[in-house]
C-alpha positions as CSV (number, residue, x, y, z in Angstrom):
1,M,-5.4,5.0,-11.3
2,R,-4.7,8.5,-9.8
3,F,-6.6,9.6,-6.7
4,T,-7.0,12.2,-4.1
5,V,-7.6,10.1,-1.0
6,G,-9.3,10.8,2.3
7,E,-10.3,9.0,5.4
8,H,-12.8,6.7,3.7
9,S,-10.7,6.0,0.6
10,A,-9.0,2.9,2.0
11,G,-12.4,1.1,2.1
12,H,-13.0,1.8,-1.5
13,M,-9.5,0.7,-2.5
14,R,-10.0,-2.5,-0.6
15,R,-13.2,-3.3,-2.6
16,I,-11.4,-2.6,-5.9
17,L,-8.5,-4.8,-4.9
18,R,-10.7,-7.7,-3.8
19,M,-12.6,-7.5,-7.1
20,F,-9.3,-8.0,-9.0
21,L,-8.1,-10.7,-6.6
22,T,-11.4,-12.6,-7.1
23,R,-11.2,-12.3,-10.9
24,W,-7.5,-13.5,-10.9
25,E,-8.3,-16.3,-8.4
26,L,-5.9,-14.9,-5.8
27,D,-8.5,-14.8,-3.0
28,R,-6.1,-16.3,-0.6
29,T,-4.0,-13.2,-0.7
30,A,-6.9,-10.9,0.0
31,E,-6.5,-10.4,3.8
32,S,-2.8,-9.6,3.6
33,A,-3.1,-7.5,0.4
34,T,-6.0,-5.4,1.6
35,L,-4.4,-4.7,5.0
36,A,-1.1,-3.7,3.3
37,L,-3.0,-1.4,0.8
38,T,-4.9,0.2,3.7
39,E,-1.7,1.1,5.4
40,L,-0.1,2.6,2.3
41,V,-3.2,4.7,1.6
42,A,-3.3,5.8,5.2
43,N,0.3,7.0,4.9
44,V,-0.7,9.1,1.9
45,V,-3.6,10.6,3.9
46,R,-1.3,11.4,6.8
47,H,1.9,12.5,5.1
48,V,1.3,13.7,1.5
49,P,0.2,17.3,1.1
50,G,-2.9,17.4,-1.1
51,R,-3.3,13.6,-0.5
52,R,-2.7,12.7,-4.2
53,C,-1.4,9.3,-5.2
54,S,-1.4,6.8,-8.0
55,V,-2.4,3.2,-7.3
56,L,-1.3,0.4,-9.6
57,I,-2.6,-3.2,-9.1
58,L,-0.7,-5.8,-11.1
59,R,-1.2,-9.5,-11.7
60,E,2.3,-11.0,-11.9
61,P,3.4,-14.6,-12.7
62,Y,4.2,-15.1,-9.0
63,G,1.1,-13.4,-7.7
64,L,0.2,-9.8,-6.9
65,R,2.1,-6.5,-6.9
66,V,0.5,-3.2,-5.6
67,E,2.2,0.1,-6.0
68,V,1.3,3.4,-4.4
69,A,3.1,6.4,-5.8
70,D,3.1,10.0,-4.6
71,D,5.0,13.2,-5.3
72,V,6.7,13.6,-2.0
73,P,10.4,12.6,-2.2
74,G,12.2,10.9,0.6
75,A,12.7,7.4,1.9
76,V,10.3,5.6,4.2
77,H,11.3,2.9,6.7
78,A,9.5,0.3,8.7
79,K,10.3,1.0,12.3
80,A,9.0,-0.3,15.6
81,A,6.8,2.3,17.3
82,D,6.9,2.9,21.0
83,P,4.2,0.6,22.6
84,L,2.2,3.7,23.8
85,D,2.2,5.4,20.4
86,A,-1.1,5.7,18.7
87,G,0.4,5.1,15.3
88,G,3.6,4.4,13.5
89,R,3.3,0.7,12.8
90,G,1.9,0.8,9.2
91,L,5.0,-0.3,7.4
92,V,5.9,-2.8,10.1
93,L,2.5,-4.4,9.3
94,V,3.1,-4.2,5.6
95,E,6.4,-6.0,6.1
96,A,4.7,-8.6,8.3
97,V,1.8,-9.5,6.0
98,T,3.4,-9.4,2.6
99,D,6.1,-11.5,0.9
100,R,8.1,-8.4,-0.2
101,W,7.9,-4.7,0.0
102,G,10.0,-1.7,-0.8
103,V,10.4,1.9,-1.8
104,D,11.6,3.1,-5.2
105,E,12.6,6.8,-5.2
106,R,12.1,8.7,-8.4
107,A,12.5,12.2,-9.5
108,G,9.9,14.2,-7.6
109,G,8.5,11.4,-5.5
110,K,8.5,7.8,-4.5
111,T,6.6,4.5,-5.1
112,V,6.0,2.2,-2.1
113,W,5.1,-1.3,-3.3
114,F,4.4,-4.7,-1.9
115,E,4.1,-8.2,-3.4
116,C,2.1,-11.3,-2.3
117,D,2.9,-14.7,-3.7
118,A,0.0,-16.8,-5.0
C-alpha cells in the first residue's frame, strides 16, 4: 500500500496491522509490531519530504515482516539519544522490540524493515 502519512496515520496503520495479525493468529506479536510500525511511520512524517511511503505487511513462515519504503536515499541508524532529547529513540525502540530489523538502500530511496518471530 502506498500512503501519504500525517500525524494520525500511525493509529490507522496499527489497526490495519492488528487486523492482519489476528487473521494470521500472530496476536502475540501485536504489541511489538505495532510499536515498531508506529516508529517507522513517525520517521516518515518527520524526515520524508511529502511524507509519502509504501507499507508492506507480510506473513512469513517464521512470523511477520513489515517494510516501510520511501524515496529518500541514505542510511538510517539506531543511536542512543541524549537523555534530555525529546526524540531520537525510534530505531532504538524498533531494535529492542523486534527480532530483526534493517535498512535496504535502493535506487532513489530506502526500505526500513523489521521482523517478529511467531
